[in-house]
mmCIF entry with sequence, helices, sheets and N, C-alpha, C, O atoms, coordinates in Angstrom:
data_MODEL
# 
_entry.id   MODEL 
# 
_entity.id                         1 
_entity.type                       polymer 
_entity.pdbx_number_of_molecules   1 
# 
_entity_poly.entity_id                      1 
_entity_poly.type                           'polypeptide(L)' 
_entity_poly.nstd_linkage                   no 
_entity_poly.nstd_monomer                   no 
_entity_poly.pdbx_seq_one_letter_code       MGYGLIVRYFHQADISMIDHKLNKLYESINRLIKSLKSQPQPQPQPQPQPGYTKL 
_entity_poly.pdbx_seq_one_letter_code_can   MGYGLIVRYFHQADISMIDHKLNKLYESINRLIKSLKSQPQPQPQPQPQPGYTKL 
_entity_poly.pdbx_strand_id                 A 
# 
loop_
_entity_poly_seq.entity_id 
_entity_poly_seq.num 
_entity_poly_seq.mon_id 
_entity_poly_seq.hetero 
1 1  MET n 
1 2  GLY n 
1 3  TYR n 
1 4  GLY n 
1 5  LEU n 
1 6  ILE n 
1 7  VAL n 
1 8  ARG n 
1 9  TYR n 
1 10 PHE n 
1 11 HIS n 
1 12 GLN n 
1 13 ALA n 
1 14 ASP n 
1 15 ILE n 
1 16 SER n 
1 17 MET n 
1 18 ILE n 
1 19 ASP n 
1 20 HIS n 
1 21 LYS n 
1 22 LEU n 
1 23 ASN n 
1 24 LYS n 
1 25 LEU n 
1 26 TYR n 
1 27 GLU n 
1 28 SER n 
1 29 ILE n 
1 30 ASN n 
1 31 ARG n 
1 32 LEU n 
1 33 ILE n 
1 34 LYS n 
1 35 SER n 
1 36 LEU n 
1 37 LYS n 
1 38 SER n 
1 39 GLN n 
1 40 PRO n 
1 41 GLN n 
1 42 PRO n 
1 43 GLN n 
1 44 PRO n 
1 45 GLN n 
1 46 PRO n 
1 47 GLN n 
1 48 PRO n 
1 49 GLN n 
1 50 PRO n 
1 51 GLY n 
1 52 TYR n 
1 53 THR n 
1 54 LYS n 
1 55 LEU n 
# 
_struct_asym.id          A 
_struct_asym.entity_id   1 
# 
loop_
_struct_conf.conf_type_id 
_struct_conf.id 
_struct_conf.pdbx_PDB_helix_id 
_struct_conf.beg_label_comp_id 
_struct_conf.beg_label_asym_id 
_struct_conf.beg_label_seq_id 
_struct_conf.pdbx_beg_PDB_ins_code 
_struct_conf.end_label_comp_id 
_struct_conf.end_label_asym_id 
_struct_conf.end_label_seq_id 
_struct_conf.pdbx_end_PDB_ins_code 
_struct_conf.beg_auth_comp_id 
_struct_conf.beg_auth_asym_id 
_struct_conf.beg_auth_seq_id 
_struct_conf.end_auth_comp_id 
_struct_conf.end_auth_asym_id 
_struct_conf.end_auth_seq_id 
_struct_conf.pdbx_PDB_helix_class 
_struct_conf.details 
_struct_conf.pdbx_PDB_helix_length 
HELX_P HELX_P1 AA1 GLY A 2  ? SER A 38 ? GLY A 2  SER A 38 1 ? 37 
HELX_P HELX_P2 AA2 TYR A 52 ? LYS A 54 ? TYR A 52 LYS A 54 5 ? 3  
# 
_struct_conf_type.id          HELX_P 
_struct_conf_type.criteria    ? 
_struct_conf_type.reference   ? 
# 
loop_
_atom_site.group_PDB 
_atom_site.id 
_atom_site.type_symbol 
_atom_site.label_atom_id 
_atom_site.label_alt_id 
_atom_site.label_comp_id 
_atom_site.label_asym_id 
_atom_site.label_entity_id 
_atom_site.label_seq_id 
_atom_site.pdbx_PDB_ins_code 
_atom_site.Cartn_x 
_atom_site.Cartn_y 
_atom_site.Cartn_z 
_atom_site.occupancy 
_atom_site.B_iso_or_equiv 
_atom_site.pdbx_formal_charge 
_atom_site.auth_seq_id 
_atom_site.auth_comp_id 
_atom_site.auth_asym_id 
_atom_site.auth_atom_id 
_atom_site.pdbx_PDB_model_num 
ATOM 1   N N  . MET A 1 1  ? 0.848  -1.216 0.033   1.00 0.00 ? 1  MET A N  1 
ATOM 2   C CA . MET A 1 1  ? 0.047  0.006  0.004   1.00 0.00 ? 1  MET A CA 1 
ATOM 3   C C  . MET A 1 1  ? 0.855  1.277  -0.006  1.00 0.00 ? 1  MET A C  1 
ATOM 4   O O  . MET A 1 1  ? 0.624  2.193  -0.795  1.00 0.00 ? 1  MET A O  1 
ATOM 5   N N  . GLY A 1 2  ? 1.842  1.301  0.927   1.00 0.00 ? 2  GLY A N  1 
ATOM 6   C CA . GLY A 1 2  ? 2.724  2.476  1.072   1.00 0.00 ? 2  GLY A CA 1 
ATOM 7   C C  . GLY A 1 2  ? 3.617  2.609  -0.207  1.00 0.00 ? 2  GLY A C  1 
ATOM 8   O O  . GLY A 1 2  ? 3.951  3.695  -0.680  1.00 0.00 ? 2  GLY A O  1 
ATOM 9   N N  . TYR A 1 3  ? 3.967  1.392  -0.717  1.00 0.00 ? 3  TYR A N  1 
ATOM 10  C CA . TYR A 1 3  ? 4.808  1.393  -1.970  1.00 0.00 ? 3  TYR A CA 1 
ATOM 11  C C  . TYR A 1 3  ? 4.114  2.086  -3.165  1.00 0.00 ? 3  TYR A C  1 
ATOM 12  O O  . TYR A 1 3  ? 4.730  2.866  -3.891  1.00 0.00 ? 3  TYR A O  1 
ATOM 13  N N  . GLY A 1 4  ? 2.857  1.787  -3.338  1.00 0.00 ? 4  GLY A N  1 
ATOM 14  C CA . GLY A 1 4  ? 2.031  2.400  -4.357  1.00 0.00 ? 4  GLY A CA 1 
ATOM 15  C C  . GLY A 1 4  ? 2.013  3.912  -4.245  1.00 0.00 ? 4  GLY A C  1 
ATOM 16  O O  . GLY A 1 4  ? 2.136  4.632  -5.236  1.00 0.00 ? 4  GLY A O  1 
ATOM 17  N N  . LEU A 1 5  ? 1.854  4.379  -3.000  1.00 0.00 ? 5  LEU A N  1 
ATOM 18  C CA . LEU A 1 5  ? 1.821  5.790  -2.777  1.00 0.00 ? 5  LEU A CA 1 
ATOM 19  C C  . LEU A 1 5  ? 3.167  6.453  -3.191  1.00 0.00 ? 5  LEU A C  1 
ATOM 20  O O  . LEU A 1 5  ? 3.176  7.513  -3.816  1.00 0.00 ? 5  LEU A O  1 
ATOM 21  N N  . ILE A 1 6  ? 4.301  5.802  -2.826  1.00 0.00 ? 6  ILE A N  1 
ATOM 22  C CA . ILE A 1 6  ? 5.604  6.314  -3.103  1.00 0.00 ? 6  ILE A CA 1 
ATOM 23  C C  . ILE A 1 6  ? 5.789  6.362  -4.671  1.00 0.00 ? 6  ILE A C  1 
ATOM 24  O O  . ILE A 1 6  ? 6.322  7.349  -5.179  1.00 0.00 ? 6  ILE A O  1 
ATOM 25  N N  . VAL A 1 7  ? 5.380  5.368  -5.392  1.00 0.00 ? 7  VAL A N  1 
ATOM 26  C CA . VAL A 1 7  ? 5.486  5.264  -6.803  1.00 0.00 ? 7  VAL A CA 1 
ATOM 27  C C  . VAL A 1 7  ? 4.611  6.384  -7.437  1.00 0.00 ? 7  VAL A C  1 
ATOM 28  O O  . VAL A 1 7  ? 5.048  7.038  -8.384  1.00 0.00 ? 7  VAL A O  1 
ATOM 29  N N  . ARG A 1 8  ? 3.379  6.602  -6.917  1.00 0.00 ? 8  ARG A N  1 
ATOM 30  C CA . ARG A 1 8  ? 2.545  7.602  -7.447  1.00 0.00 ? 8  ARG A CA 1 
ATOM 31  C C  . ARG A 1 8  ? 3.176  8.970  -7.218  1.00 0.00 ? 8  ARG A C  1 
ATOM 32  O O  . ARG A 1 8  ? 3.150  9.826  -8.103  1.00 0.00 ? 8  ARG A O  1 
ATOM 33  N N  . TYR A 1 9  ? 3.732  9.174  -6.057  1.00 0.00 ? 9  TYR A N  1 
ATOM 34  C CA . TYR A 1 9  ? 4.395  10.444 -5.711  1.00 0.00 ? 9  TYR A CA 1 
ATOM 35  C C  . TYR A 1 9  ? 5.510  10.785 -6.723  1.00 0.00 ? 9  TYR A C  1 
ATOM 36  O O  . TYR A 1 9  ? 5.578  11.879 -7.284  1.00 0.00 ? 9  TYR A O  1 
ATOM 37  N N  . PHE A 1 10 ? 6.381  9.771  -6.915  1.00 0.00 ? 10 PHE A N  1 
ATOM 38  C CA . PHE A 1 10 ? 7.506  9.945  -7.774  1.00 0.00 ? 10 PHE A CA 1 
ATOM 39  C C  . PHE A 1 10 ? 7.046  10.217 -9.247  1.00 0.00 ? 10 PHE A C  1 
ATOM 40  O O  . PHE A 1 10 ? 7.592  11.066 -9.952  1.00 0.00 ? 10 PHE A O  1 
ATOM 41  N N  . HIS A 1 11 ? 6.023  9.450  -9.649  1.00 0.00 ? 11 HIS A N  1 
ATOM 42  C CA . HIS A 1 11 ? 5.481  9.625  -10.985 1.00 0.00 ? 11 HIS A CA 1 
ATOM 43  C C  . HIS A 1 11 ? 4.975  11.068 -11.127 1.00 0.00 ? 11 HIS A C  1 
ATOM 44  O O  . HIS A 1 11 ? 5.240  11.695 -12.152 1.00 0.00 ? 11 HIS A O  1 
ATOM 45  N N  . GLN A 1 12 ? 4.260  11.613 -10.141 1.00 0.00 ? 12 GLN A N  1 
ATOM 46  C CA . GLN A 1 12 ? 3.702  12.916 -10.212 1.00 0.00 ? 12 GLN A CA 1 
ATOM 47  C C  . GLN A 1 12 ? 4.849  13.956 -10.231 1.00 0.00 ? 12 GLN A C  1 
ATOM 48  O O  . GLN A 1 12 ? 4.761  14.963 -10.935 1.00 0.00 ? 12 GLN A O  1 
ATOM 49  N N  . ALA A 1 13 ? 5.926  13.702 -9.451  1.00 0.00 ? 13 ALA A N  1 
ATOM 50  C CA . ALA A 1 13 ? 7.030  14.601 -9.443  1.00 0.00 ? 13 ALA A CA 1 
ATOM 51  C C  . ALA A 1 13 ? 7.715  14.628 -10.785 1.00 0.00 ? 13 ALA A C  1 
ATOM 52  O O  . ALA A 1 13 ? 8.097  15.690 -11.275 1.00 0.00 ? 13 ALA A O  1 
ATOM 53  N N  . ASP A 1 14 ? 7.872  13.455 -11.384 1.00 0.00 ? 14 ASP A N  1 
ATOM 54  C CA . ASP A 1 14 ? 8.404  13.352 -12.758 1.00 0.00 ? 14 ASP A CA 1 
ATOM 55  C C  . ASP A 1 14 ? 7.693  14.251 -13.695 1.00 0.00 ? 14 ASP A C  1 
ATOM 56  O O  . ASP A 1 14 ? 8.285  15.076 -14.391 1.00 0.00 ? 14 ASP A O  1 
ATOM 57  N N  . ILE A 1 15 ? 6.327  14.064 -13.699 1.00 0.00 ? 15 ILE A N  1 
ATOM 58  C CA . ILE A 1 15 ? 5.482  14.773 -14.653 1.00 0.00 ? 15 ILE A CA 1 
ATOM 59  C C  . ILE A 1 15 ? 5.639  16.322 -14.413 1.00 0.00 ? 15 ILE A C  1 
ATOM 60  O O  . ILE A 1 15 ? 5.788  17.102 -15.354 1.00 0.00 ? 15 ILE A O  1 
ATOM 61  N N  . SER A 1 16 ? 5.598  16.692 -13.191 1.00 0.00 ? 16 SER A N  1 
ATOM 62  C CA . SER A 1 16 ? 5.652  18.166 -12.928 1.00 0.00 ? 16 SER A CA 1 
ATOM 63  C C  . SER A 1 16 ? 7.016  18.727 -13.368 1.00 0.00 ? 16 SER A C  1 
ATOM 64  O O  . SER A 1 16 ? 7.098  19.865 -13.830 1.00 0.00 ? 16 SER A O  1 
ATOM 65  N N  . MET A 1 17 ? 8.125  17.897 -13.216 1.00 0.00 ? 17 MET A N  1 
ATOM 66  C CA . MET A 1 17 ? 9.433  18.374 -13.584 1.00 0.00 ? 17 MET A CA 1 
ATOM 67  C C  . MET A 1 17 ? 9.438  18.469 -15.105 1.00 0.00 ? 17 MET A C  1 
ATOM 68  O O  . MET A 1 17 ? 9.955  19.440 -15.659 1.00 0.00 ? 17 MET A O  1 
ATOM 69  N N  . ILE A 1 18 ? 8.857  17.449 -15.806 1.00 0.00 ? 18 ILE A N  1 
ATOM 70  C CA . ILE A 1 18 ? 8.871  17.548 -17.260 1.00 0.00 ? 18 ILE A CA 1 
ATOM 71  C C  . ILE A 1 18 ? 8.040  18.790 -17.762 1.00 0.00 ? 18 ILE A C  1 
ATOM 72  O O  . ILE A 1 18 ? 8.430  19.508 -18.682 1.00 0.00 ? 18 ILE A O  1 
ATOM 73  N N  . ASP A 1 19 ? 6.925  18.968 -17.113 1.00 0.00 ? 19 ASP A N  1 
ATOM 74  C CA . ASP A 1 19 ? 6.078  20.141 -17.379 1.00 0.00 ? 19 ASP A CA 1 
ATOM 75  C C  . ASP A 1 19 ? 6.896  21.452 -17.225 1.00 0.00 ? 19 ASP A C  1 
ATOM 76  O O  . ASP A 1 19 ? 6.861  22.347 -18.070 1.00 0.00 ? 19 ASP A O  1 
ATOM 77  N N  . HIS A 1 20 ? 7.591  21.500 -16.156 1.00 0.00 ? 20 HIS A N  1 
ATOM 78  C CA . HIS A 1 20 ? 8.463  22.716 -15.879 1.00 0.00 ? 20 HIS A CA 1 
ATOM 79  C C  . HIS A 1 20 ? 9.451  22.902 -16.974 1.00 0.00 ? 20 HIS A C  1 
ATOM 80  O O  . HIS A 1 20 ? 9.650  24.004 -17.485 1.00 0.00 ? 20 HIS A O  1 
ATOM 81  N N  . LYS A 1 21 ? 10.073 21.807 -17.332 1.00 0.00 ? 21 LYS A N  1 
ATOM 82  C CA . LYS A 1 21 ? 11.134 21.950 -18.413 1.00 0.00 ? 21 LYS A CA 1 
ATOM 83  C C  . LYS A 1 21 ? 10.481 22.383 -19.703 1.00 0.00 ? 21 LYS A C  1 
ATOM 84  O O  . LYS A 1 21 ? 11.005 23.261 -20.388 1.00 0.00 ? 21 LYS A O  1 
ATOM 85  N N  . LEU A 1 22 ? 9.295  21.766 -20.074 1.00 0.00 ? 22 LEU A N  1 
ATOM 86  C CA . LEU A 1 22 ? 8.638  22.144 -21.313 1.00 0.00 ? 22 LEU A CA 1 
ATOM 87  C C  . LEU A 1 22 ? 8.212  23.584 -21.279 1.00 0.00 ? 22 LEU A C  1 
ATOM 88  O O  . LEU A 1 22 ? 8.281  24.278 -22.293 1.00 0.00 ? 22 LEU A O  1 
ATOM 89  N N  . ASN A 1 23 ? 7.775  24.043 -20.139 1.00 0.00 ? 23 ASN A N  1 
ATOM 90  C CA . ASN A 1 23 ? 7.403  25.495 -20.084 1.00 0.00 ? 23 ASN A CA 1 
ATOM 91  C C  . ASN A 1 23 ? 8.635  26.369 -20.323 1.00 0.00 ? 23 ASN A C  1 
ATOM 92  O O  . ASN A 1 23 ? 8.561  27.338 -21.078 1.00 0.00 ? 23 ASN A O  1 
ATOM 93  N N  . LYS A 1 24 ? 9.747  26.046 -19.702 1.00 0.00 ? 24 LYS A N  1 
ATOM 94  C CA . LYS A 1 24 ? 10.981 26.777 -19.923 1.00 0.00 ? 24 LYS A CA 1 
ATOM 95  C C  . LYS A 1 24 ? 11.369 26.795 -21.423 1.00 0.00 ? 24 LYS A C  1 
ATOM 96  O O  . LYS A 1 24 ? 11.784 27.811 -21.981 1.00 0.00 ? 24 LYS A O  1 
ATOM 97  N N  . LEU A 1 25 ? 11.209 25.631 -22.019 1.00 0.00 ? 25 LEU A N  1 
ATOM 98  C CA . LEU A 1 25 ? 11.510 25.466 -23.506 1.00 0.00 ? 25 LEU A CA 1 
ATOM 99  C C  . LEU A 1 25 ? 10.616 26.286 -24.325 1.00 0.00 ? 25 LEU A C  1 
ATOM 100 O O  . LEU A 1 25 ? 11.086 26.929 -25.264 1.00 0.00 ? 25 LEU A O  1 
ATOM 101 N N  . TYR A 1 26 ? 9.276  26.321 -24.032 1.00 0.00 ? 26 TYR A N  1 
ATOM 102 C CA . TYR A 1 26 ? 8.380  27.144 -24.760 1.00 0.00 ? 26 TYR A CA 1 
ATOM 103 C C  . TYR A 1 26 ? 8.677  28.644 -24.570 1.00 0.00 ? 26 TYR A C  1 
ATOM 104 O O  . TYR A 1 26 ? 8.589  29.421 -25.521 1.00 0.00 ? 26 TYR A O  1 
ATOM 105 N N  . GLU A 1 27 ? 9.026  29.042 -23.344 1.00 0.00 ? 27 GLU A N  1 
ATOM 106 C CA . GLU A 1 27 ? 9.400  30.478 -23.080 1.00 0.00 ? 27 GLU A CA 1 
ATOM 107 C C  . GLU A 1 27 ? 10.622 30.855 -23.960 1.00 0.00 ? 27 GLU A C  1 
ATOM 108 O O  . GLU A 1 27 ? 10.637 31.914 -24.588 1.00 0.00 ? 27 GLU A O  1 
ATOM 109 N N  . SER A 1 28 ? 11.602 30.004 -23.989 1.00 0.00 ? 28 SER A N  1 
ATOM 110 C CA . SER A 1 28 ? 12.786 30.377 -24.716 1.00 0.00 ? 28 SER A CA 1 
ATOM 111 C C  . SER A 1 28 ? 12.529 30.439 -26.185 1.00 0.00 ? 28 SER A C  1 
ATOM 112 O O  . SER A 1 28 ? 13.027 31.336 -26.865 1.00 0.00 ? 28 SER A O  1 
ATOM 113 N N  . ILE A 1 29 ? 11.750 29.492 -26.704 1.00 0.00 ? 29 ILE A N  1 
ATOM 114 C CA . ILE A 1 29 ? 11.380 29.504 -28.133 1.00 0.00 ? 29 ILE A CA 1 
ATOM 115 C C  . ILE A 1 29 ? 10.552 30.775 -28.458 1.00 0.00 ? 29 ILE A C  1 
ATOM 116 O O  . ILE A 1 29 ? 10.779 31.409 -29.488 1.00 0.00 ? 29 ILE A O  1 
ATOM 117 N N  . ASN A 1 30 ? 9.640  31.126 -27.622 1.00 0.00 ? 30 ASN A N  1 
ATOM 118 C CA . ASN A 1 30 ? 8.844  32.330 -27.861 1.00 0.00 ? 30 ASN A CA 1 
ATOM 119 C C  . ASN A 1 30 ? 9.694  33.567 -27.832 1.00 0.00 ? 30 ASN A C  1 
ATOM 120 O O  . ASN A 1 30 ? 9.487  34.480 -28.632 1.00 0.00 ? 30 ASN A O  1 
ATOM 121 N N  . ARG A 1 31 ? 10.670 33.620 -26.905 1.00 0.00 ? 31 ARG A N  1 
ATOM 122 C CA . ARG A 1 31 ? 11.596 34.753 -26.880 1.00 0.00 ? 31 ARG A CA 1 
ATOM 123 C C  . ARG A 1 31 ? 12.416 34.809 -28.110 1.00 0.00 ? 31 ARG A C  1 
ATOM 124 O O  . ARG A 1 31 ? 12.699 35.900 -28.605 1.00 0.00 ? 31 ARG A O  1 
ATOM 125 N N  . LEU A 1 32 ? 12.816 33.691 -28.633 1.00 0.00 ? 32 LEU A N  1 
ATOM 126 C CA . LEU A 1 32 ? 13.597 33.582 -29.830 1.00 0.00 ? 32 LEU A CA 1 
ATOM 127 C C  . LEU A 1 32 ? 12.831 34.099 -31.038 1.00 0.00 ? 32 LEU A C  1 
ATOM 128 O O  . LEU A 1 32 ? 13.342 34.857 -31.863 1.00 0.00 ? 32 LEU A O  1 
ATOM 129 N N  . ILE A 1 33 ? 11.607 33.660 -31.101 1.00 0.00 ? 33 ILE A N  1 
ATOM 130 C CA . ILE A 1 33 ? 10.700 34.124 -32.194 1.00 0.00 ? 33 ILE A CA 1 
ATOM 131 C C  . ILE A 1 33 ? 10.485 35.555 -32.116 1.00 0.00 ? 33 ILE A C  1 
ATOM 132 O O  . ILE A 1 33 ? 10.559 36.217 -33.151 1.00 0.00 ? 33 ILE A O  1 
ATOM 133 N N  . LYS A 1 34 ? 10.213 36.140 -30.936 1.00 0.00 ? 34 LYS A N  1 
ATOM 134 C CA . LYS A 1 34 ? 10.018 37.503 -30.780 1.00 0.00 ? 34 LYS A CA 1 
ATOM 135 C C  . LYS A 1 34 ? 11.222 38.349 -31.228 1.00 0.00 ? 34 LYS A C  1 
ATOM 136 O O  . LYS A 1 34 ? 11.077 39.363 -31.912 1.00 0.00 ? 34 LYS A O  1 
ATOM 137 N N  . SER A 1 35 ? 12.439 37.882 -30.807 1.00 0.00 ? 35 SER A N  1 
ATOM 138 C CA . SER A 1 35 ? 13.613 38.619 -31.201 1.00 0.00 ? 35 SER A CA 1 
ATOM 139 C C  . SER A 1 35 ? 13.915 38.517 -32.655 1.00 0.00 ? 35 SER A C  1 
ATOM 140 O O  . SER A 1 35 ? 14.500 39.437 -33.227 1.00 0.00 ? 35 SER A O  1 
ATOM 141 N N  . LEU A 1 36 ? 13.530 37.407 -33.295 1.00 0.00 ? 36 LEU A N  1 
ATOM 142 C CA . LEU A 1 36 ? 13.680 37.229 -34.720 1.00 0.00 ? 36 LEU A CA 1 
ATOM 143 C C  . LEU A 1 36 ? 12.719 38.198 -35.499 1.00 0.00 ? 36 LEU A C  1 
ATOM 144 O O  . LEU A 1 36 ? 13.080 38.806 -36.507 1.00 0.00 ? 36 LEU A O  1 
ATOM 145 N N  . LYS A 1 37 ? 11.475 38.289 -34.951 1.00 0.00 ? 37 LYS A N  1 
ATOM 146 C CA . LYS A 1 37 ? 10.511 39.151 -35.584 1.00 0.00 ? 37 LYS A CA 1 
ATOM 147 C C  . LYS A 1 37 ? 10.822 40.643 -35.465 1.00 0.00 ? 37 LYS A C  1 
ATOM 148 O O  . LYS A 1 37 ? 10.496 41.444 -36.341 1.00 0.00 ? 37 LYS A O  1 
ATOM 149 N N  . SER A 1 38 ? 11.482 40.991 -34.315 1.00 0.00 ? 38 SER A N  1 
ATOM 150 C CA . SER A 1 38 ? 11.713 42.370 -34.059 1.00 0.00 ? 38 SER A CA 1 
ATOM 151 C C  . SER A 1 38 ? 12.918 42.846 -34.924 1.00 0.00 ? 38 SER A C  1 
ATOM 152 O O  . SER A 1 38 ? 13.056 44.048 -35.153 1.00 0.00 ? 38 SER A O  1 
ATOM 153 N N  . GLN A 1 39 ? 13.795 41.919 -35.409 1.00 0.00 ? 39 GLN A N  1 
ATOM 154 C CA . GLN A 1 39 ? 14.943 42.296 -36.178 1.00 0.00 ? 39 GLN A CA 1 
ATOM 155 C C  . GLN A 1 39 ? 14.441 42.390 -37.647 1.00 0.00 ? 39 GLN A C  1 
ATOM 156 O O  . GLN A 1 39 ? 13.590 41.614 -38.082 1.00 0.00 ? 39 GLN A O  1 
ATOM 157 N N  . PRO A 1 40 ? 15.011 43.383 -38.395 1.00 0.00 ? 40 PRO A N  1 
ATOM 158 C CA . PRO A 1 40 ? 14.596 43.488 -39.842 1.00 0.00 ? 40 PRO A CA 1 
ATOM 159 C C  . PRO A 1 40 ? 15.128 42.250 -40.530 1.00 0.00 ? 40 PRO A C  1 
ATOM 160 O O  . PRO A 1 40 ? 16.297 41.885 -40.400 1.00 0.00 ? 40 PRO A O  1 
ATOM 161 N N  . GLN A 1 41 ? 14.224 41.610 -41.273 1.00 0.00 ? 41 GLN A N  1 
ATOM 162 C CA . GLN A 1 41 ? 14.658 40.334 -41.972 1.00 0.00 ? 41 GLN A CA 1 
ATOM 163 C C  . GLN A 1 41 ? 15.314 40.718 -43.256 1.00 0.00 ? 41 GLN A C  1 
ATOM 164 O O  . GLN A 1 41 ? 14.758 41.505 -44.021 1.00 0.00 ? 41 GLN A O  1 
ATOM 165 N N  . PRO A 1 42 ? 16.527 40.167 -43.533 1.00 0.00 ? 42 PRO A N  1 
ATOM 166 C CA . PRO A 1 42 ? 17.168 40.392 -44.841 1.00 0.00 ? 42 PRO A CA 1 
ATOM 167 C C  . PRO A 1 42 ? 16.382 39.635 -45.880 1.00 0.00 ? 42 PRO A C  1 
ATOM 168 O O  . PRO A 1 42 ? 15.978 38.494 -45.652 1.00 0.00 ? 42 PRO A O  1 
ATOM 169 N N  . GLN A 1 43 ? 16.153 40.281 -47.059 1.00 0.00 ? 43 GLN A N  1 
ATOM 170 C CA . GLN A 1 43 ? 15.411 39.634 -48.125 1.00 0.00 ? 43 GLN A CA 1 
ATOM 171 C C  . GLN A 1 43 ? 16.213 38.592 -48.753 1.00 0.00 ? 43 GLN A C  1 
ATOM 172 O O  . GLN A 1 43 ? 17.321 38.910 -49.184 1.00 0.00 ? 43 GLN A O  1 
ATOM 173 N N  . PRO A 1 44 ? 15.792 37.355 -48.868 1.00 0.00 ? 44 PRO A N  1 
ATOM 174 C CA . PRO A 1 44 ? 16.575 36.285 -49.478 1.00 0.00 ? 44 PRO A CA 1 
ATOM 175 C C  . PRO A 1 44 ? 16.698 36.474 -51.014 1.00 0.00 ? 44 PRO A C  1 
ATOM 176 O O  . PRO A 1 44 ? 15.724 36.742 -51.717 1.00 0.00 ? 44 PRO A O  1 
ATOM 177 N N  . GLN A 1 45 ? 17.921 36.321 -51.474 1.00 0.00 ? 45 GLN A N  1 
ATOM 178 C CA . GLN A 1 45 ? 18.086 36.514 -52.904 1.00 0.00 ? 45 GLN A CA 1 
ATOM 179 C C  . GLN A 1 45 ? 17.460 35.325 -53.699 1.00 0.00 ? 45 GLN A C  1 
ATOM 180 O O  . GLN A 1 45 ? 17.645 34.164 -53.334 1.00 0.00 ? 45 GLN A O  1 
ATOM 181 N N  . PRO A 1 46 ? 16.727 35.640 -54.778 1.00 0.00 ? 46 PRO A N  1 
ATOM 182 C CA . PRO A 1 46 ? 16.150 34.479 -55.497 1.00 0.00 ? 46 PRO A CA 1 
ATOM 183 C C  . PRO A 1 46 ? 17.217 33.685 -56.123 1.00 0.00 ? 46 PRO A C  1 
ATOM 184 O O  . PRO A 1 46 ? 18.066 34.189 -56.858 1.00 0.00 ? 46 PRO A O  1 
ATOM 185 N N  . GLN A 1 47 ? 17.160 32.346 -55.800 1.00 0.00 ? 47 GLN A N  1 
ATOM 186 C CA . GLN A 1 47 ? 18.175 31.416 -56.425 1.00 0.00 ? 47 GLN A CA 1 
ATOM 187 C C  . GLN A 1 47 ? 17.771 31.033 -57.790 1.00 0.00 ? 47 GLN A C  1 
ATOM 188 O O  . GLN A 1 47 ? 16.621 30.651 -58.008 1.00 0.00 ? 47 GLN A O  1 
ATOM 189 N N  . PRO A 1 48 ? 18.706 31.120 -58.766 1.00 0.00 ? 48 PRO A N  1 
ATOM 190 C CA . PRO A 1 48 ? 18.366 30.663 -60.106 1.00 0.00 ? 48 PRO A CA 1 
ATOM 191 C C  . PRO A 1 48 ? 18.088 29.169 -60.065 1.00 0.00 ? 48 PRO A C  1 
ATOM 192 O O  . PRO A 1 48 ? 18.814 28.445 -59.383 1.00 0.00 ? 48 PRO A O  1 
ATOM 193 N N  . GLN A 1 49 ? 17.052 28.666 -60.776 1.00 0.00 ? 49 GLN A N  1 
ATOM 194 C CA . GLN A 1 49 ? 16.730 27.247 -60.747 1.00 0.00 ? 49 GLN A CA 1 
ATOM 195 C C  . GLN A 1 49 ? 17.755 26.530 -61.664 1.00 0.00 ? 49 GLN A C  1 
ATOM 196 O O  . GLN A 1 49 ? 18.073 26.978 -62.765 1.00 0.00 ? 49 GLN A O  1 
ATOM 197 N N  . PRO A 1 50 ? 18.237 25.415 -61.147 1.00 0.00 ? 50 PRO A N  1 
ATOM 198 C CA . PRO A 1 50 ? 19.165 24.679 -62.006 1.00 0.00 ? 50 PRO A CA 1 
ATOM 199 C C  . PRO A 1 50 ? 18.381 24.161 -63.227 1.00 0.00 ? 50 PRO A C  1 
ATOM 200 O O  . PRO A 1 50 ? 17.240 23.713 -63.114 1.00 0.00 ? 50 PRO A O  1 
ATOM 201 N N  . GLY A 1 51 ? 19.051 24.242 -64.419 1.00 0.00 ? 51 GLY A N  1 
ATOM 202 C CA . GLY A 1 51 ? 18.305 23.803 -65.632 1.00 0.00 ? 51 GLY A CA 1 
ATOM 203 C C  . GLY A 1 51 ? 17.902 25.093 -66.404 1.00 0.00 ? 51 GLY A C  1 
ATOM 204 O O  . GLY A 1 51 ? 18.149 25.157 -67.609 1.00 0.00 ? 51 GLY A O  1 
ATOM 205 N N  . TYR A 1 52 ? 17.320 26.075 -65.787 1.00 0.00 ? 52 TYR A N  1 
ATOM 206 C CA . TYR A 1 52 ? 16.916 27.212 -66.494 1.00 0.00 ? 52 TYR A CA 1 
ATOM 207 C C  . TYR A 1 52 ? 18.067 28.066 -66.983 1.00 0.00 ? 52 TYR A C  1 
ATOM 208 O O  . TYR A 1 52 ? 17.974 28.728 -68.017 1.00 0.00 ? 52 TYR A O  1 
ATOM 209 N N  . THR A 1 53 ? 19.214 28.043 -66.185 1.00 0.00 ? 53 THR A N  1 
ATOM 210 C CA . THR A 1 53 ? 20.320 28.836 -66.620 1.00 0.00 ? 53 THR A CA 1 
ATOM 211 C C  . THR A 1 53 ? 21.035 28.310 -67.879 1.00 0.00 ? 53 THR A C  1 
ATOM 212 O O  . THR A 1 53 ? 21.764 29.025 -68.566 1.00 0.00 ? 53 THR A O  1 
ATOM 213 N N  . LYS A 1 54 ? 20.788 27.045 -68.130 1.00 0.00 ? 54 LYS A N  1 
ATOM 214 C CA . LYS A 1 54 ? 21.397 26.415 -69.356 1.00 0.00 ? 54 LYS A CA 1 
ATOM 215 C C  . LYS A 1 54 ? 20.680 26.664 -70.609 1.00 0.00 ? 54 LYS A C  1 
ATOM 216 O O  . LYS A 1 54 ? 21.247 26.566 -71.698 1.00 0.00 ? 54 LYS A O  1 
ATOM 217 N N  . LEU A 1 55 ? 19.368 27.003 -70.472 1.00 0.00 ? 55 LEU A N  1 
ATOM 218 C CA . LEU A 1 55 ? 18.522 27.258 -71.740 1.00 0.00 ? 55 LEU A CA 1 
ATOM 219 C C  . LEU A 1 55 ? 18.958 28.527 -72.355 1.00 0.00 ? 55 LEU A C  1 
ATOM 220 O O  . LEU A 1 55 ? 18.418 28.932 -73.384 1.00 0.00 ? 55 LEU A O  1 
# 
């Protein structure tokens, strides 16, 4: 009986730790996206299609 409680407790702790790490990950990704959006984006140069240049 007590063993099941311990297992459940550790399982819960694991899940909350994973949740915490995921939240941190989402935060850093969102921060990265925001910083990318705030910077002026350089316009990509159009690449010539291979095959068209030979015609």
